[in-house]
N, CA, C and O atoms as a printed pandas DataFrame, in Angstrom:
     atom_number atom_name residue_name chain_id  residue_number  x_coord  y_coord  z_coord
0              1         N          MET        A               1  -24.288   20.666   16.030
1              2        CA          MET        A               1  -23.406   21.333   15.083
2              3         C          MET        A               1  -24.002   21.160   13.680
3              4         O          MET        A               1  -24.389   20.050   13.314
4              5         N          PRO        A               2  -24.080   22.226   12.897
5              6        CA          PRO        A               2  -24.627   22.117   11.540
6              7         C          PRO        A               2  -23.658   21.397   10.610
7              8         O          PRO        A               2  -22.454   21.370   10.867
8              9         N          PRO        A               3  -24.178   20.810    9.527
9             10        CA          PRO        A               3  -23.295   20.150    8.566
10            11         C          PRO        A               3  -22.341   21.150    7.916
11            12         O          PRO        A               3  -22.639   22.340    7.822
12            13         N          VAL        A               4  -21.208   20.652    7.478
13            14        CA          VAL        A               4  -20.209   21.488    6.808
14            15         C          VAL        A               4  -20.018   20.977    5.387
15            16         O          VAL        A               4  -20.391   19.842    5.092
16            17         N          PRO        A               5  -19.443   21.792    4.490
17            18        CA          PRO        A               5  -19.132   21.298    3.146
18            19         C          PRO        A               5  -18.219   20.076    3.252
19            20         O          PRO        A               5  -17.303   20.038    4.074
20            21         N          ALA        A               6  -18.486   19.078    2.406
21            22        CA          ALA        A               6  -17.739   17.826    2.503
22            23         C          ALA        A               6  -17.748   17.092    1.172
23            24         O          ALA        A               6  -18.541   17.393    0.280
24            25         N          ALA        A               7  -16.850   16.126    1.061
25            26        CA          ALA        A               7  -16.799   15.224   -0.089
26            27         C          ALA        A               7  -16.414   13.847    0.435
27            28         O          ALA        A               7  -15.827   13.719    1.509
28            29         N          VAL        A               8  -16.755   12.813   -0.344
29            30        CA          VAL        A               8  -16.404   11.436   -0.005
30            31         C          VAL        A               8  -15.634   10.853   -1.177
31            32         O          VAL        A               8  -16.051   10.986   -2.327
32            33         N          VAL        A               9  -14.505   10.206   -0.887
33            34        CA          VAL        A               9  -13.738    9.509   -1.916
34            35         C          VAL        A               9  -13.691    8.032   -1.524
35            36         O          VAL        A               9  -13.364    7.694   -0.387
36            37         N          PHE        A              10  -14.021    7.155   -2.477
37            38        CA          PHE        A              10  -14.044    5.714   -2.226
38            39         C          PHE        A              10  -12.731    5.103   -2.694
39            40         O          PHE        A              10  -12.288    5.345   -3.817
40            41         N          VAL        A              11  -12.104    4.297   -1.814
41            42        CA          VAL        A              11  -10.759    3.785   -2.069
42            43         C          VAL        A              11  -10.624    2.335   -1.613
43            44         O          VAL        A              11  -11.475    1.823   -0.886
44            45         N          ALA        A              12   -9.559    1.684   -2.043
45            46        CA          ALA        A              12   -9.251    0.326   -1.598
46            47         C          ALA        A              12   -8.459    0.331   -0.289
47            48         O          ALA        A              12   -8.658   -0.550    0.548
48            49         N          ASP        A              13   -7.557    1.311   -0.095
49            50        CA          ASP        A              13   -6.681    1.359    1.076
50            51         C          ASP        A              13   -6.938    2.652    1.850
51            52         O          ASP        A              13   -6.315    3.678    1.579
52            53         N          VAL        A              14   -7.852    2.596    2.805
53            54        CA          VAL        A              14   -8.250    3.783    3.571
54            55         C          VAL        A              14   -7.058    4.420    4.270
55            56         O          VAL        A              14   -6.876    5.634    4.181
56            57         N          ALA        A              15   -6.247    3.637    4.957
57            58        CA          ALA        A              15   -5.129    4.192    5.728
58            59         C          ALA        A              15   -4.149    4.943    4.831
59            60         O          ALA        A              15   -3.720    6.045    5.172
60            61         N          ARG        A              16   -3.794    4.362    3.696
61            62        CA          ARG        A              16   -2.820    4.989    2.794
62            63         C          ARG        A              16   -3.357    6.298    2.210
63            64         O          ARG        A              16   -2.651    7.307    2.186
64            65         N          VAL        A              17   -4.594    6.278    1.744
65            66        CA          VAL        A              17   -5.151    7.472    1.110
66            67         C          VAL        A              17   -5.437    8.558    2.150
67            68         O          VAL        A              17   -5.221    9.738    1.873
68            69         N          ALA        A              18   -5.916    8.188    3.333
69            70        CA          ALA        A              18   -6.132    9.176    4.392
70            71         C          ALA        A              18   -4.807    9.831    4.788
71            72         O          ALA        A              18   -4.754   11.042    4.999
72            73         N          ALA        A              19   -3.743    9.039    4.890
73            74        CA          ALA        A              19   -2.424    9.593    5.216
74            75         C          ALA        A              19   -1.956   10.560    4.133
75            76         O          ALA        A              19   -1.333   11.576    4.442
76            77         N          PHE        A              20   -2.247   10.259    2.871
77            78        CA          PHE        A              20   -1.885   11.152    1.770
78            79         C          PHE        A              20   -2.532   12.520    1.962
79            80         O          PHE        A              20   -1.838   13.537    1.927
80            81         N          TYR        A              21   -3.841   12.564    2.163
81            82        CA          TYR        A              21   -4.534   13.849    2.313
82            83         C          TYR        A              21   -4.119   14.560    3.597
83            84         O          TYR        A              21   -4.053   15.789    3.626
84            85         N          ARG        A              22   -3.840   13.813    4.651
85            86        CA          ARG        A              22   -3.344   14.409    5.892
86            87         C          ARG        A              22   -1.980   15.054    5.662
87            88         O          ARG        A              22   -1.763   16.206    6.037
88            89         N          ASP        A              23   -1.066   14.313    5.047
89            90        CA          ASP        A              23    0.303   14.790    4.886
90            91         C          ASP        A              23    0.439   15.887    3.840
91            92         O          ASP        A              23    1.206   16.830    4.037
92            93         N          VAL        A              24   -0.282   15.785    2.742
93            94        CA          VAL        A              24   -0.136   16.758    1.654
94            95         C          VAL        A              24   -0.905   18.040    1.939
95            96         O          VAL        A              24   -0.412   19.128    1.643
96            97         N          PHE        A              25   -2.105   17.934    2.509
97            98        CA          PHE        A              25   -2.957   19.105    2.679
98            99         C          PHE        A              25   -3.155   19.525    4.127
99           100         O          PHE        A              25   -3.960   20.415    4.405
100          101         N          GLY        A              26   -2.442   18.908    5.047
101          102        CA          GLY        A              26   -2.516   19.315    6.452
102          103         C          GLY        A              26   -3.890   19.107    7.067
103          104         O          GLY        A              26   -4.301   19.866    7.945
104          105         N          MET        A              27   -4.600   18.084    6.612
105          106        CA          MET        A              27   -5.928   17.813    7.153
106          107         C          MET        A              27   -5.796   17.044    8.464
107          108         O          MET        A              27   -4.904   16.211    8.621
108          109         N          ALA        A              28   -6.691   17.333    9.397
109          110        CA          ALA        A              28   -6.693   16.655   10.692
110          111         C          ALA        A              28   -7.642   15.461   10.647
111          112         O          ALA        A              28   -8.732   15.547   10.082
112          113         N          LEU        A              29   -7.222   14.355   11.242
113          114        CA          LEU        A              29   -8.078   13.178   11.339
114          115         C          LEU        A              29   -9.079   13.398   12.467
115          116         O          LEU        A              29   -8.686   13.557   13.623
116          117         N          LEU        A              30  -10.374   13.407   12.139
117          118        CA          LEU        A              30  -11.416   13.585   13.154
118          119         C          LEU        A              30  -11.851   12.259   13.757
119          120         O          LEU        A              30  -12.035   12.152   14.970
120          121         N          GLU        A              31  -12.015   11.249   12.909
121          122        CA          GLU        A              31  -12.435    9.930   13.379
122          123         C          GLU        A              31  -12.230    8.923   12.268
123          124         O          GLU        A              31  -11.998    9.287   11.115
124          125         N          GLY        A              32  -12.320    7.655   12.627
125          126        CA          GLY        A              32  -12.219    6.627   11.607
126          127         C          GLY        A              32  -11.895    5.273   12.185
127          128         O          GLY        A              32  -11.643    5.117   13.380
128          129         N          ASP        A              33  -11.910    4.290   11.286
129          130        CA          ASP        A              33  -11.522    2.927   11.617
130          131         C          ASP        A              33  -11.015    2.295   10.326
131          132         O          ASP        A              33  -10.650    3.019    9.400
132          133         N          ALA        A              34  -10.982    0.983   10.239
133          134        CA          ALA        A              34  -10.454    0.333    9.036
134          135         C          ALA        A              34  -11.300    0.622    7.801
135          136         O          ALA        A              34  -10.803    0.514    6.680
136          137         N          GLY        A              35  -12.569    0.986    7.985
137          138        CA          GLY        A              35  -13.461    1.198    6.853
138          139         C          GLY        A              35  -13.632    2.626    6.396
139          140         O          GLY        A              35  -14.151    2.864    5.305
140          141         N          TYR        A              36  -13.207    3.587    7.203
141          142        CA          TYR        A              36  -13.363    4.989    6.804
142          143         C          TYR        A              36  -12.471    5.887    7.656
143          144         O          TYR        A              36  -12.013    5.500    8.731
144          145         N          ALA        A              37  -12.239    7.092    7.150
145          146        CA          ALA        A              37  -11.536    8.127    7.910
146          147         C          ALA        A              37  -12.168    9.460    7.542
147          148         O          ALA        A              37  -12.414    9.730    6.366
148          149         N          VAL        A              38  -12.432   10.290    8.538
149          150        CA          VAL        A              38  -12.958   11.631    8.300
150          151         C          VAL        A              38  -11.849   12.618    8.622
151          152         O          VAL        A              38  -11.347   12.665    9.745
152          153         N          LEU        A              39  -11.475   13.407    7.620
153          154        CA          LEU        A              39  -10.429   14.416    7.762
154          155         C          LEU        A              39  -11.067   15.792    7.638
155          156         O          LEU        A              39  -12.119   15.940    7.016
156          157         N          SER        A              40  -10.429   16.802    8.232
157          158        CA          SER        A              40  -11.014   18.137    8.212
158          159         C          SER        A              40   -9.935   19.204    8.110
159          160         O          SER        A              40   -8.821   19.047    8.611
160          161         N          ARG        A              41  -10.304   20.299    7.440
161          162        CA          ARG        A              41   -9.436   21.477    7.380
162          163         C          ARG        A              41  -10.282   22.671    6.960
163          164         O          ARG        A              41  -11.036   22.596    5.990
164          165         N          ASP        A              42  -10.156   23.757    7.685
165          166        CA          ASP        A              42  -10.799   25.024    7.330
166          167         C          ASP        A              42  -12.289   24.879    7.035
167          168         O          ASP        A              42  -12.785   25.459    6.069
168          169         N          GLY        A              43  -13.009   24.112    7.853
169          170        CA          GLY        A              43  -14.449   23.984    7.686
170          171         C          GLY        A              43  -14.891   23.046    6.581
171          172         O          GLY        A              43  -16.071   23.028    6.228
172          173         N          PHE        A              44  -13.971   22.264    6.024
173          174        CA          PHE        A              44  -14.291   21.296    4.975
174          175         C          PHE        A              44  -13.909   19.911    5.472
175          176         O          PHE        A              44  -12.845   19.734    6.064
176          177         N          GLN        A              45  -14.771   18.926    5.235
177          178        CA          GLN        A              45  -14.472   17.554    5.632
178          179         C          GLN        A              45  -14.350   16.655    4.410
179          180         O          GLN        A              45  -15.125   16.762    3.459
180          181         N          LEU        A              46  -13.370   15.773    4.455
181          182        CA          LEU        A              46  -13.188   14.761    3.424
182          183         C          LEU        A              46  -13.293   13.397    4.095
183          184         O          LEU        A              46  -12.528   13.079    5.005
184          185         N          THR        A              47  -14.250   12.596    3.634
185          186        CA          THR        A              47  -14.374   11.233    4.134
186          187         C          THR        A              47  -13.725   10.296    3.129
187          188         O          THR        A              47  -14.096   10.274    1.956
188          189         N          VAL        A              48  -12.757    9.523    3.597
189          190        CA          VAL        A              48  -12.102    8.491    2.794
190          191         C          VAL        A              48  -12.787    7.189    3.200
191          192         O          VAL        A              48  -12.666    6.757    4.346
192          193         N          HIS        A              49  -13.500    6.566    2.274
193          194        CA          HIS        A              49  -14.355    5.417    2.592
194          195         C          HIS        A              49  -13.917    4.187    1.803
195          196         O          HIS        A              49  -13.602    4.279    0.617
196          197         N          ALA        A              50  -13.901    3.044    2.467
197          198        CA          ALA        A              50  -13.518    1.791    1.802
198          199         C          ALA        A              50  -14.557    1.402    0.756
199          200         O          ALA        A              50  -15.761    1.496    0.993
200          201         N          LEU        A              51  -14.072    0.967   -0.399
201          202        CA          LEU        A              51  -14.948    0.421   -1.434
202          203         C          LEU        A              51  -15.579   -0.858   -0.919
203          204         O          LEU        A              51  -14.933   -1.636   -0.217
204          205         N          GLN        A              52  -16.816   -1.074   -1.258
205          206        CA          GLN        A              52  -17.502   -2.319   -0.917
206          207         C          GLN        A              52  -17.540   -3.175   -2.174
207          208         O          GLN        A              52  -18.191   -2.792   -3.146
208          209         N          GLY        A              53  -16.871   -4.310   -2.189
209          210        CA          GLY        A              53  -16.817   -5.148   -3.374
210          211         C          GLY        A              53  -15.763   -4.653   -4.341
211          212         O          GLY        A              53  -14.963   -3.779   -4.011
212          213         N          GLU        A              54  -15.768   -5.210   -5.520
213          214        CA          GLU        A              54  -14.786   -4.859   -6.544
214          215         C          GLU        A              54  -15.251   -3.653   -7.350
215          216         O          GLU        A              54  -16.372   -3.648   -7.860
216          217         N          PRO        A              55  -14.406   -2.630   -7.472
217          218        CA          PRO        A              55  -14.785   -1.492   -8.307
218          219         C          PRO        A              55  -14.743   -1.876   -9.782
219          220         O          PRO        A              55  -13.987   -2.760  -10.185
220          221         N          ARG        A              56  -15.545   -1.217  -10.561
221          222        CA          ARG        A              56  -15.529   -1.437  -12.003
222          223         C          ARG        A              56  -14.217   -0.890  -12.560
223          224         O          ARG        A              56  -13.840    0.226  -12.203
224          225         N          PRO        A              57  -13.507   -1.622  -13.416
225          226        CA          PRO        A              57  -12.242   -1.125  -13.964
226          227         C          PRO        A              57  -12.448    0.187  -14.716
227          228         O          PRO        A              57  -13.436    0.367  -15.428
228          229         N          LEU        A              58  -11.501    1.087  -14.543
229          230        CA          LEU        A              58  -11.585    2.384  -15.205
230          231         C          LEU        A              58  -10.752    2.439  -16.467
231          232         O          LEU        A              58  -10.887    3.386  -17.242
232          233         N          GLY        A              59   -9.897    1.461  -16.703
233          234        CA          GLY        A              59   -9.148    1.403  -17.950
234          235         C          GLY        A              59   -8.058    2.436  -18.079
235          236         O          GLY        A              59   -8.200    3.374  -18.864
236          237         N          GLY        A              60   -6.985    2.303  -17.345
237          238        CA          GLY        A              60   -5.837    3.177  -17.515
238          239         C          GLY        A              60   -5.771    4.291  -16.489
239          240         O          GLY        A              60   -6.575    4.363  -15.560
240          241         N          VAL        A              61   -4.797    5.149  -16.684
241          242        CA          VAL        A              61   -4.539    6.254  -15.777
242          243         C          VAL        A              61   -5.562    7.357  -16.015
243          244         O          VAL        A              61   -5.808    7.759  -17.152
244          245         N          ARG        A              62   -6.151    7.836  -14.934
245          246        CA          ARG        A              62   -7.147    8.907  -15.035
246          247         C          ARG        A              62   -6.483   10.273  -14.988
247          248         O          ARG        A              62   -5.552   10.487  -14.211
248          249         N          GLU        A              63   -6.948   11.182  -15.799
249          250        CA          GLU        A              63   -6.498   12.568  -15.744
250          251         C          GLU        A              63   -7.651   13.510  -15.467
251          252         O          GLU        A              63   -7.449   14.718  -15.347
252          253         N          ASP        A              64   -8.851   12.977  -15.364
253          254        CA          ASP        A              64  -10.013   13.783  -15.050
254          255         C          ASP        A              64  -10.986   12.912  -14.282
255          256         O          ASP        A              64  -10.771   11.708  -14.147
256          257         N          ALA        A              65  -12.049   13.507  -13.781
257          258        CA          ALA        A              65  -13.008   12.775  -12.969
258          259         C          ALA        A              65  -14.378   13.431  -13.090
259          260         O          ALA        A              65  -14.498   14.575  -13.529
260          261         N          TYR        A              66  -15.407   12.689  -12.692
261          262        CA          TYR        A              66  -16.751   13.255  -12.674
262          263         C          TYR        A              66  -16.890   14.284  -11.563
263          264         O          TYR        A              66  -17.667   15.230  -11.683
264          265         N          LEU        A              67  -16.146   14.104  -10.491
265          266        CA          LEU        A              67  -16.133   15.052   -9.385
266          267         C          LEU        A              67  -14.679   15.270   -8.995
267          268         O          LEU        A              67  -13.939   14.310   -8.778
268          269         N          LYS        A              68  -14.271   16.526   -8.907
269          270        CA          LYS        A              68  -12.887   16.848   -8.560
270          271         C          LYS        A              68  -12.902   17.754   -7.334
271          272         O          LYS        A              68  -13.495   18.832   -7.364
272          273         N          VAL        A              69  -12.253   17.321   -6.260
273          274        CA          VAL        A              69  -12.146   18.123   -5.054
274          275         C          VAL        A              69  -10.955   19.059   -5.224
275          276         O          VAL        A              69   -9.885   18.640   -5.665
276          277         N          CYS        A              70  -11.147   20.336   -4.869
277          278        CA          CYS        A              70  -10.095   21.350   -5.013
278          279         C          CYS        A              70   -9.626   21.780   -3.625
279          280         O          CYS        A              70  -10.437   22.094   -2.754
280          281         N          PHE        A              71   -8.311   21.790   -3.432
281          282        CA          PHE        A              71   -7.721   22.142   -2.149
282          283         C          PHE        A              71   -6.899   23.419   -2.275
283          284         O          PHE        A              71   -6.067   23.519   -3.177
284          285         N          PRO        A              72   -7.112   24.406   -1.388
285          286        CA          PRO        A              72   -6.238   25.574   -1.382
286          287         C          PRO        A              72   -4.883   25.188   -0.787
287          288         O          PRO        A              72   -4.818   24.467    0.208
288          289         N          VAL        A              73   -3.804   25.674   -1.404
289          290        CA          VAL        A              73   -2.450   25.431   -0.901
290          291         C          VAL        A              73   -1.678   26.744   -0.928
291          292         O          VAL        A              73   -2.005   27.648   -1.697
292          293         N          LYS        A              74   -0.658   26.846   -0.092
293          294        CA          LYS        A              74    0.203   28.030   -0.118
294          295         C          LYS        A              74    1.047   28.048   -1.378
295          296         O          LYS        A              74    1.275   29.106   -1.966
296          297         N          SER        A              75    1.512   26.875   -1.794
297          298        CA          SER        A              75    2.412   26.767   -2.940
298          299         C          SER        A              75    2.142   25.466   -3.690
299          300         O          SER        A              75    2.177   24.385   -3.103
300          301         N          ILE        A              76    1.874   25.576   -4.979
301          302        CA          ILE        A              76    1.690   24.373   -5.794
302          303         C          ILE        A              76    2.981   23.561   -5.820
303          304         O          ILE        A              76    2.938   22.332   -5.762
304          305         N          ASP        A              77    4.125   24.229   -5.907
305          306        CA          ASP        A              77    5.403   23.510   -5.939
306          307         C          ASP        A              77    5.624   22.698   -4.663
307          308         O          ASP        A              77    6.059   21.548   -4.727
308          309         N          GLU        A              78    5.324   23.293   -3.501
309          310        CA          GLU        A              78    5.477   22.564   -2.239
310          311         C          GLU        A              78    4.492   21.399   -2.162
311          312         O          GLU        A              78    4.843   20.318   -1.688
312          313         N          ALA        A              79    3.261   21.617   -2.628
313          314        CA          ALA        A              79    2.263   20.538   -2.639
314          315         C          ALA        A              79    2.696   19.417   -3.577
315          316         O          ALA        A              79    2.477   18.243   -3.283
316          317         N          ARG        A              80    3.312   19.773   -4.709
317          318        CA          ARG        A              80    3.790   18.765   -5.671
318          319         C          ARG        A              80    4.837   17.859   -5.005
319          320         O          ARG        A              80    4.797   16.638   -5.153
320          321         N          ALA        A              81    5.763   18.468   -4.278
321          322        CA          ALA        A              81    6.803   17.687   -3.594
322          323         C          ALA        A              81    6.191   16.810   -2.503
323          324         O          ALA        A              81    6.573   15.649   -2.355
324          325         N          ALA        A              82    5.247   17.358   -1.740
325          326        CA          ALA        A              82    4.595   16.585   -0.680
326          327         C          ALA        A              82    3.795   15.425   -1.263
327          328         O          ALA        A              82    3.795   14.328   -0.705
328          329         N          ALA        A              83    3.114   15.662   -2.381
329          330        CA          ALA        A              83    2.330   14.603   -3.025
330          331         C          ALA        A              83    3.237   13.459   -3.471
331          332         O          ALA        A              83    2.893   12.290   -3.294
332          333         N          ALA        A              84    4.379   13.785   -4.042
333          334        CA          ALA        A              84    5.318   12.751   -4.494
334          335         C          ALA        A              84    5.831   11.933   -3.308
335          336         O          ALA        A              84    5.935   10.710   -3.396
336          337         N          ARG        A              85    6.150   12.604   -2.203
337          338        CA          ARG        A              85    6.629   11.892   -1.006
338          339         C          ARG        A              85    5.554   10.964   -0.441
339          340         O          ARG        A              85    5.866    9.928    0.144
340          341         N          ALA        A              86    4.282   11.345   -0.622
341          342        CA          ALA        A              86    3.168   10.587   -0.040
342          343         C          ALA        A              86    2.576    9.555   -1.000
343          344         O          ALA        A              86    1.552    8.944   -0.691
344          345         N          GLY        A              87    3.206    9.353   -2.163
345          346        CA          GLY        A              87    2.759    8.314   -3.077
346          347         C          GLY        A              87    1.787    8.748   -4.151
347          348         O          GLY        A              87    1.237    7.906   -4.861
348          349         N          GLY        A              88    1.563   10.043   -4.287
349          350        CA          GLY        A              88    0.691   10.566   -5.343
350          351         C          GLY        A              88    1.488   11.442   -6.282
351          352         O          GLY        A              88    2.711   11.333   -6.363
352          353         N          GLU        A              89    0.792   12.309   -6.991
353          354        CA          GLU        A              89    1.493   13.241   -7.873
354          355         C          GLU        A              89    0.618   14.443   -8.181
355          356         O          GLU        A              89   -0.610   14.372   -8.138
356          357         N          ILE        A              90    1.275   15.534   -8.487
357          358        CA          ILE        A              90    0.637   16.725   -9.051
358          359         C          ILE        A              90    1.350   16.981  -10.360
359          360         O          ILE        A              90    2.579   16.952  -10.425
360          361         N          TRP        A              91    0.570   17.234  -11.407
361          362        CA          TRP        A              91    1.140   17.379  -12.752
362          363         C          TRP        A              91    2.291   18.382  -12.744
363          364         O          TRP        A              91    2.384   19.211  -11.839
364          365         N          PRO        A              92    3.168   18.314  -13.744
365          366        CA          PRO        A              92    4.295   19.244  -13.853
366          367         C          PRO        A              92    3.830   20.698  -13.986
367          368         O          PRO        A              92    2.694   20.969  -14.376
368          369         N          ALA        A              93    4.722   21.615  -13.657
369          370        CA          ALA        A              93    4.402   23.049  -13.655
370          371         C          ALA        A              93    3.862   23.538  -14.993
371          372         O          ALA        A              93    3.039   24.453  -15.021
372          373         N          ASP        A              94    4.305   22.951  -16.102
373          374        CA          ASP        A              94    3.836   23.426  -17.406
374          375         C          ASP        A              94    2.371   23.064  -17.675
375          376         O          ASP        A              94    1.793   23.517  -18.663
376          377         N          ARG        A              95    1.776   22.256  -16.804
377          378        CA          ARG        A              95    0.356   21.916  -16.956
378          379         C          ARG        A              95   -0.535   22.718  -16.015
379          380         O          ARG        A              95   -1.754   22.545  -16.022
380          381         N          ALA        A              96    0.059   23.594  -15.206
381          382        CA          ALA        A              96   -0.727   24.472  -14.331
382          383         C          ALA        A              96   -1.382   25.553  -15.186
383          384         O          ALA        A              96   -0.911   25.859  -16.281
384          385         N          TRP        A              97   -2.460   26.121  -14.682
385          386        CA          TRP        A              97   -3.152   27.181  -15.412
386          387         C          TRP        A              97   -3.621   28.249  -14.426
387          388         O          TRP        A              97   -3.690   28.015  -13.219
388          389         N          GLU        A              98   -3.936   29.402  -14.957
389          390        CA          GLU        A              98   -4.288   30.549  -14.129
390          391         C          GLU        A              98   -5.730   30.973  -14.372
391          392         O          GLU        A              98   -6.179   31.071  -15.514
392          393         N          ALA        A              99   -6.440   31.220  -13.288
393          394        CA          ALA        A              99   -7.796   31.781  -13.345
394          395         C          ALA        A              99   -7.711   33.163  -12.720
395          396         O          ALA        A              99   -8.152   33.372  -11.590
396          397         N          SER        A             100   -7.138   34.109  -13.466
397          398        CA          SER        A             100   -6.870   35.433  -12.907
398          399         C          SER        A             100   -8.142   36.137  -12.449
399          400         O          SER        A             100   -8.103   36.893  -11.479
400          401         N          SER        A             101   -9.261   35.908  -13.119
401          402        CA          SER        A             101  -10.504   36.563  -12.703
402          403         C          SER        A             101  -11.002   36.032  -11.358
403          404         O          SER        A             101  -11.773   36.703  -10.672
404          405         N          ARG        A             102  -10.560   34.821  -10.980
405          406        CA          ARG        A             102  -10.961   34.240   -9.691
406          407         C          ARG        A             102   -9.813   34.237   -8.685
407          408         O          ARG        A             102   -9.978   33.776   -7.556
408          409         N          GLY        A             103   -8.646   34.751   -9.093
409          410        CA          GLY        A             103   -7.546   34.964   -8.165
410          411         C          GLY        A             103   -6.710   33.757   -7.783
411          412         O          GLY        A             103   -6.133   33.726   -6.696
412          413         N          PHE        A             104   -6.633   32.753   -8.664
413          414        CA          PHE        A             104   -5.799   31.605   -8.312
414          415         C          PHE        A             104   -5.125   30.996   -9.529
415          416         O          PHE        A             104   -5.531   31.208  -10.672
416          417         N          ARG        A             105   -4.076   30.229   -9.239
417          418        CA          ARG        A             105   -3.376   29.375  -10.199
418          419         C          ARG        A             105   -3.690   27.947   -9.765
419          420         O          ARG        A             105   -3.739   27.670   -8.567
420          421         N          ALA        A             106   -3.904   27.033  -10.714
421          422        CA          ALA        A             106   -4.352   25.682  -10.377
422          423         C          ALA        A             106   -3.555   24.621  -11.118
423          424         O          ALA        A             106   -2.977   24.873  -12.175
424          425         N          CYS        A             107   -3.538   23.437  -10.540
425          426        CA          CYS        A             107   -2.922   22.282  -11.177
426          427         C          CYS        A             107   -3.598   21.029  -10.623
427          428         O          CYS        A             107   -3.926   20.965   -9.438
428          429         N          ASP        A             108   -3.803   20.043  -11.480
429          430        CA          ASP        A             108   -4.437   18.798  -11.062
430          431         C          ASP        A             108   -3.396   17.774  -10.635
431          432         O          ASP        A             108   -2.206   17.917  -10.915
432          433         N          GLY        A             109   -3.867   16.746   -9.956
433          434        CA          GLY        A             109   -3.003   15.659   -9.528
434          435         C          GLY        A             109   -3.823   14.426   -9.213
435          436         O          GLY        A             109   -5.038   14.404   -9.404
436          437         N          ARG        A             110   -3.133   13.386   -8.720
437          438        CA          ARG        A             110   -3.775   12.121   -8.348
438          439         C          ARG        A             110   -3.276   11.672   -6.985
439          440         O          ARG        A             110   -2.103   11.840   -6.652
440          441         N          ASP        A             111   -4.184   11.095   -6.199
441          442        CA          ASP        A             111   -3.769   10.500   -4.929
442          443         C          ASP        A             111   -3.187    9.106   -5.215
443          444         O          ASP        A             111   -3.145    8.698   -6.376
444          445         N          PRO        A             112   -2.740    8.370   -4.195
445          446        CA          PRO        A             112   -2.098    7.078   -4.450
446          447         C          PRO        A             112   -2.966    6.050   -5.183
447          448         O          PRO        A             112   -2.429    5.101   -5.755
448          449         N          GLU        A             113   -4.282    6.215   -5.181
449          450        CA          GLU        A             113   -5.156    5.273   -5.886
450          451         C          GLU        A             113   -5.670    5.828   -7.208
451          452         O          GLU        A             113   -6.514    5.209   -7.855
452          453         N          GLY        A             114   -5.166    6.992   -7.613
453          454        CA          GLY        A             114   -5.536    7.535   -8.911
454          455         C          GLY        A             114   -6.710    8.490   -8.911
455          456         O          GLY        A             114   -7.120    8.946   -9.979
456          457         N          ASN        A             115   -7.271    8.814   -7.739
457          458        CA          ASN        A             115   -8.366    9.773   -7.676
458          459         C          ASN        A             115   -7.841   11.167   -7.991
459          460         O          ASN        A             115   -6.860   11.616   -7.397
460          461         N          VAL        A             116   -8.493   11.845   -8.921
461          462        CA          VAL        A             116   -8.036   13.148   -9.386
462          463         C          VAL        A             116   -8.512   14.241   -8.431
463          464         O          VAL        A             116   -9.660   14.228   -7.986
464          465         N          PHE        A             117   -7.621   15.187   -8.120
465          466        CA          PHE        A             117   -7.947   16.357   -7.310
466          467         C          PHE        A             117   -7.271   17.560   -7.944
467          468         O          PHE        A             117   -6.521   17.423   -8.911
468          469         N          GLN        A             118   -7.536   18.735   -7.398
469          470        CA          GLN        A             118   -6.904   19.956   -7.894
470          471         C          GLN        A             118   -6.357   20.736   -6.714
471          472         O          GLN        A             118   -6.955   20.744   -5.638
472          473         N          VAL        A             119   -5.214   21.396   -6.912
473          474        CA          VAL        A             119   -4.673   22.319   -5.923
474          475         C          VAL        A             119   -4.739   23.725   -6.504
475          476         O          VAL        A             119   -4.576   23.932   -7.706
476          477         N          ARG        A             120   -4.984   24.692   -5.611
477          478        CA          ARG        A             120   -5.098   26.090   -6.034
478          479         C          ARG        A             120   -4.287   26.970   -5.095
479          480         O          ARG        A             120   -4.424   26.890   -3.875
480          481         N          GLU        A             121   -3.428   27.822   -5.690
481          482        CA          GLU        A             121   -2.681   28.794   -4.895
482          483         C          GLU        A             121   -3.130   30.187   -5.301
483          484         O          GLU        A             121   -3.455   30.428   -6.464
484          485         N          ALA        A             122   -3.146   31.105   -4.340
485          486        CA          ALA        A             122   -3.554   32.480   -4.613
486          487         C          ALA        A             122   -2.535   33.162   -5.511
487          488         O          ALA        A             122   -1.335   32.902   -5.426
488          489         N          LEU        A             123   -3.035   34.041   -6.374
489          490        CA          LEU        A             123   -2.131   34.815   -7.246
490          491         C          LEU        A             123   -1.503   35.946   -6.464
491          492         O          LEU        A             123   -0.713   36.713   -7.014
């Protein structure tokens, strides 16, 4: 099988963060153990990997990242509610923005460990 588009997020609590992405974005668990989990949806894989050692402090709440994974959703509002139930958050509706030339509305959020992601719904 050829490789598929993928991203890796490094976390302290693999089970909690993997459950967040599974529950909020409907990703299927392909494999994993205490040190990692591979989730998949629509030809994209997300590996949630345990941090090795102590991460360098980032100093406060993050609102941006060097790499941001973007997930398509049917509804930003529904994703916002699911994220809150799963221990994360998606910014309030007034912080969403529209990319009309690319056909989507977007809003950023954070998983339970503060990793920033983006959700996109079709216009």
